[in-house]
C-alpha positions in Angstrom: 12.5 48.2 244.4 12.7 49.9 241.0 15.9 51.8 242.1 17.6 48.5 242.9 16.8 47.2 239.4 18.4 50.2 237.7 21.8 49.9 239.4 22.8 46.6 237.7 21.5 47.7 234.4 23.4 51.0 234.6 26.6 49.1 235.6 26.1 46.8 232.6 25.6 49.6 230.2 28.6 51.5 231.6 30.8 48.4 231.3 30.0 48.1 227.6 30.5 51.8 226.9 34.0 51.6 228.6 34.9 48.4 226.8 33.9 49.8 223.3 35.8 53.1 224.1 39.0 51.1 225.0 38.7 49.0 221.8 38.4 52.2 219.7 41.4 53.8 221.4 43.5 50.7 220.8 42.5 50.5 217.1 43.4 54.2 216.6 46.8 53.7 218.2 47.7 50.7 216.0 46.8 52.4 212.7 49.7 53.6 210.6 50.5 57.3 210.5 49.5 59.5 207.6 53.0 59.7 206.3 53.4 55.9 206.1 50.2 55.6 204.1 50.8 58.5 201.7 49.7 61.6 203.5 48.5 64.8 201.8 52.1 66.0 201.1 52.8 62.8 199.2 49.6 63.2 197.2 50.4 66.7 196.2 53.9 65.6 195.2 52.4 62.8 193.1 50.0 65.3 191.4 52.8 67.7 190.6 54.9 64.9 189.1 51.9 63.7 187.1 51.3 67.2 185.7 55.0 67.4 184.7 55.8 70.3 187.1 58.8 68.4 188.6 61.3 66.0 187.1 61.6 62.3 188.1 64.8 63.1 190.1 63.0 65.9 192.0 60.1 63.6 192.7 62.3 60.8 194.1 64.4 63.2 196.1 61.3 64.9 197.7 59.6 61.6 198.2 62.7 60.4 200.1 62.7 63.5 202.3 59.0 63.1 203.1 59.6 59.4 204.0 62.4 60.4 206.4 65.1 58.7 204.4 67.9 60.2 202.3 67.8 59.7 198.5 70.2 57.1 197.0 73.4 58.7 195.7 73.3 59.2 191.9 69.5 58.8 191.8 67.6 55.7 190.6 68.3 55.0 187.0 65.8 52.4 185.6 
C-alpha cells in the first residue's frame, strides 16, 4: 500500500519541477541581450572615454557600431 501512496506524490513533485523549469526558461528568453543593456564592451568603452583615452567623436562612433547602427553623419554636436 505504501508504493501506491508514493506514485501520486512523485507525480505532484515532478509536475511542480517541470512547471518551475518552464517558467525559468521563459523568463530567460524574454530578458534583453547583453548588448541592449550595456554589455562588457560598452562598459569598457565608457571607461576609456571617462579616462580621456578616446575623444567624444570616437566614443559616439564606437558606441554606434556596438549598438548595430551607423553613426550620424557629421557627428552629434551639442
